[in-house]
Every structure is written in structure tokens, then in C-alpha cells.
N, C-alpha and C positions, 0 to 999 in steps of 0.2 A: 778225924784226920786219917788220910789214907796211909797207914803204916808209918814208915820213916821217910816220908816224902814231903817236901815243902810244897805249898800251894800258893800260886799268885793269882789274884783276881784283878781284872783290868776293866775299868769303866771308860769307854772311849768316846771321844767327840772329834769334831773336825780339826780343831787347833791343838788340843792337848789330850792326854789321857792320865787318869789317876789309877794308882796301883795300891793293892794291899797284899803284903806278903805274910802268910801265916806259916811260921816255922813249926816243925813237929815238936819242938820243945815247949810250944805254947806262946812264944813271943810274936807280937804283931808289929809290922813296920809298914809305913805308908810314905808314898812319894808322888810327885806329879812330874810329867815329862811332856815336852813338845811333841806333837804328832808329826814328826818328820824324820829324815835320816839321822840328823844329829841327836834328836831326842831318843830315838831307838838305840843308837850306839851308846848313849849315856845309860839307858836302862840295862843293856846287856852288861856293861861294865859294873853297874851297881849290883846286878843279880849275882855275878861271879864273886863279888866281894862278900855278899850276904850268905849265899848258899851253894855256890858252884853251879853245876849243871843238873843236880838232882831236884828238879822243880817241875811241877805240872801247872799249866797256865790255862785259865779260863777267860775267854773274850766273848762278849755279846756280839751277835751279827747285826751291827747297827749300820745301815746304809752301806757305803763302800769304804768307810773310814778305817775298818779293821784289816783290810786286805794286805797293805804294805807291812804293818806291824806283825800280823800272823805269819806272813811269808818269811820275814827276817828272823823271827823267833824259831820257826821250824828249821830254817837253814842253819841256825846256831845249835841245833840238836835238842831243843826242848820239846816236850810233849804238849801239844796245843789242843784245847777243846773249844770248838765254836758252839756257843750256846744260843738257844732260842730265847729272845728277850721276854716273850710271853711266859715261858716256863720259869725264868728267873723272877719275874714280877710276881707270879703266883707263889713262889717260894718265900719271897720277902713278905708278902701280905699274910701268908700263913703263920708267920712268926710275929705278927702284930706290930710291924714297924710303924712309927709315927713321924719320923723325920726323913727327908730325902735330900742328900747332897751327893756329889760325885764320889767323895771319899767313902761315904757310907755304902753307896752302891757297889764300889769296888770290894768292900769287905764282904757284902752279901754274895757277890759273884764267887769269891773265894770259898765262902761257906757252902755254896751250891755244889762246887766241884768236890768239896770234902764229903758231902753227904749223898751224892748221886752217882750213878754209873753212867758216865758221859761217853759219847762217841768221839774217838780220836779224829782230829782233822788232818787231812792230807791235801797238799796243794794240787791243783789240776796240772796235767801235762800241757805244754805250750799249744799243741794242736787242738786239744779239747777246749782249752780256754778261749782260743780264737773262734772256734765253732760256736761255743756258748754265746759269746758276744754278738756274733753275726745273727744267730737265731733269735736272741732277745731284741736286737735291733729290728729284725723282720717282724716280730710280734708287735713292736711299737708302731712300725710303719703300717701294718695291717689295721691296727686300731685307728690310726689317723685316716686311713683310706675309708674306713666305715663312717667316721664322723663327717668327712668331706661329702660322701654320698648322701648322708642324712641332711646335711645343710642345704643341698641342692633343692629340696622340696619347698623350702621357705623363701627362696629367692624369686623376686617378681620382676625386677628391672633388667633390661636387656644388657646394659653395660656390665653390671655385676655378674650376670650369667656367663658372659664371655670370659671375664677374669676367673670365675669359678671353674670353667672348663679347662683353662690353662693350668690352674692349680691341681685339679683332679688328675690331669694327664701327667703332670710332673710327679705327683705322689705315686701314681700307679707305676710309672717308669722306674722310680727309685726303689719301690718295693720289689719289683722283679729283679732289679740290679743286685740288691742285697741277697735275695734268695739264690741267684745264680752264683754269687761270690761264695756262698756257703757250699753249694754243690761242687764248685771248682776246688774249694779247699779240701773237701772230702776225697775227691779224685786224686789229689796229690799225696794222700796219706793212706797207705794200704790197710792199716789197722782200722781206721775209721770207715773206709770203704767196705771192708768185710762185715763190720757190724751193721751198717746200713743195709747191705744186701741180705743178711740173715733176718733182720727185722722185717723187711719187705716181703719175706716168704710167708708171713701171716696175712691172710685175707682180712683186710680191714685196716692194716697199717700201710699207709702210703709213704711217698718220699718225704714229705714235709714232717709228718709225725715221726718217722724214723730218724730224721735229722734232730728233732727236738729231744727224742729219747737218748740218742748218743751224746748230745750236748749236756743234758740235764741229769740223767740218772746216775746216782753215785755208784762207783765201781766196787764190786766185791761184797755188797750187802745182800742179805737174804730178801726174798720176795715179800716176806711178812713185814720186815722193817721198812722197806721201800714203799709198800702200800700205805703204811701208817704215816710215813714221811710226806707222801703226796696227798694225803687227806681223802683217800677213797675207801677207807675202812668204815663200816657202819657205826653210827652213834646211837646207842639205845637210851631210852628215857622211860624208866619204870619205877614206881614206888608203891609198895603195898598192893592192895587190890583195887585201888580206885584210879591211880595215875598210870596211864599208858599212852605213849605217843609213838607214832609210826617211825621205825628206824630210818635214819637218813645218813647221807655221807657226812663225815666229820668236817670236811673242807678245811682242815688245819694242815697247812704244808705248802708245797711248791705249786704256785698257781700256774706256771707255765706247763707243767706236766699234766695237772688235773684238767685244765681247760682244753688241752690237746686231745683228751681221751673221748669226749662226748660223741662226736660224729664218727670217729673210727669204731667205737663200740656199736653204734647203730648199723654201720656198714657190715661189721662182723656178724651181727645178729641176722642180717639179711643174706649174707653170701658165704659165711664160714661155717661148714658143717659141724665143726666141733663146738662153736659158739651157739649155733642153732639148737644142738642137742642140750647144751647147758641151759639156754633160755627156756626151752620147752619144759624142762624139769622144774624150773622156778615158777613158771605160769601154772603148772599142775599143782604146785604147792600153795598157790593162792596169792603170789606176789603180783602187784599191779605193774603197769607199763614202766613207770619211772623207777621203781625198785629193780625191775629186770635190767634196765639200762645201767643203773648204778652198779649192779652186780657184774654186768658185762664189762664196765670200765675197770672194775677191780680185777677181774679175771684177765683182761687184756694186758693190764700192767704187769701182772704176775708172770704171764707168758713172756713179755718183753724182758723182764729181769732175768728169767731163766736163759733166754737166748743170749743176752748180753754177757752173762757170767760164763756160759759154756762156749760162746762164739760158734754156735752151730745153728743151722736152719730149723724152722718149725716143722714138727712131724704131727699132723692133725690126727693120725690114727691113735696116738697115745692119749688123746683127750676126748675122744668121742663118747666114752662111757664113764668119765671121771667127773664127780660132782664138784 
């Protein structure tokens, strides 16, 4: 238990959520509530009766069902931790759990908060939230556009080809419309506009990548933590003297950020003097092409985090001789 602090674990679903309250006295209390405004109000009233406001709350990031609840709890003054379901699952399995119910899951979520150093969750500002939704919609539309183009190769009849051309044009038009809406949104907010401008000062980071970074990168975190969060840190696999696998990116984390880094990293290797110097040292050390690209993705993200945190443009002279 975290000192004299009560801990609440919440297992959330679309229609309801189960909670387990672990009081620092050792008492455990459980309830279920509807996942709507009335259910959340009932939870807040129940919490005040049980422990007042001295409570830390853990919620799994399950789909979109947690957003309303987490926002209401944060607004009520509670400390909220948004937990990675994979990490909670590993914690449960490490303790040899044999049964699975929503109430048991809520208990283990509370136990995870008690035994781990969790990152405090803060809601996004309204302008960043809108930009994030626009850029994720743009990513979805881009994926649809790719599938539509791939489908064209298998169409043989003339009537279907005409319909397909209409669909392809509509998807392309809507994709551009969403991207333009994101750009217009940034222009209306000086803070977002400045961050995008600073990010674009890095050769390799274009307008779309800058928009994704501003929308997705968590504010105020160190480059080390953000790199791990995005899944661009190396994963090593060694055991004794016989097992050795080539290090690869962990790929555990935010897909939107990680997928947006590949081509910017290649562009930076070709045109950014600081990245060229970095890549040359890696090749001299014996790294292959894909390892160099992965390291460049990692380096580019660390630069972006530094720019976002300092809100200043990139200075390549500071990185020409830094490993």
C-alpha cells in the first residue's frame, strides 16, 4: 500500500465498470456502477462516503470506454493512473491467478497501483484533443486509400472499374479534407502553430509528421520515457553464451508515432547533416541498414521531444558530433 493512501482499481467495460477499493487499513470494498453520467455520479458519492478525496485510482486504457470516467474523476480532484492492459495482465499472471471475473480484475488493478510506480494521467487540452482526433482520422483515411488502390488491381469488369474510380476519388478528396482541417486548426491556435514550426526546423520532419507529433507526444516527459512509450527503444535477447538475437525495436507503444517515424528517419539520414554523422558512426560500428534506420527513428523522436519540451527550433550544430 502507498503509505496512508486509499487505492481504487476499476475494471471498465462499455455498459458498466467494477471497482475494488483497498483502504490503507487493509479493508477491501467492491461495487459495480453503470458506465454513464449517473453511474459516475454514484461512484463519486460512494467514494466520498468511504474515503473522502484521499484516493488514487487506476483504470485500464480499454478502448474509449475509460475517457468519460477518467475525465470526471480527474475533475473531482482524484489522482488517476491510466494503465497499460498488457502490463496489468502480466502482473496478474505473475501472481498465478486462476480465475477471471470483472471484480477480480478490479482487485488486481488496485494491487498493480499499490505495487508499481505509475505515471499520473492528465487530460488533454481541448485544442490538442481535437488535433489528435483529426490526425487519427487522417491515418484511418490514409489506410482506406491504400486498400482502395490495392483493390483496383483485381478488378476486371468495366462497370465495377467505374464505380471503383468514383470511390477512390471520394476517399482521396475526404483524406485531403481531413488533413486541411487539421492544418487550419493549428493555424487558429498559436501554441500549436509554434510547436509545428519548431518541429519542421528538423530536416526530415515534414508538415504531416509534425502534426502527428504535436497531437500524440505526451507533454513534459523525458525523451527516454517517450522513446520507450513509442516502442522505438531496442529489445535485446541474449542468454548465456549460446543464445543471441539481433537487437530490434521493441514495438510496444503508440503505433501512430512509431509508424510516422520510418520515412522521416530515412529522409533525415539522406539530408540532415546531424543525422548523417550519427548514421555514419553506426555503420562504422558494424550496424546493418535496418538497425541504422531504427536508431535514426529513435534519435529523431528524442530530438522531437526536446523541441516540444523547450519550444525552440532545432540547432543541428549541437548534434553533429554527439553519439
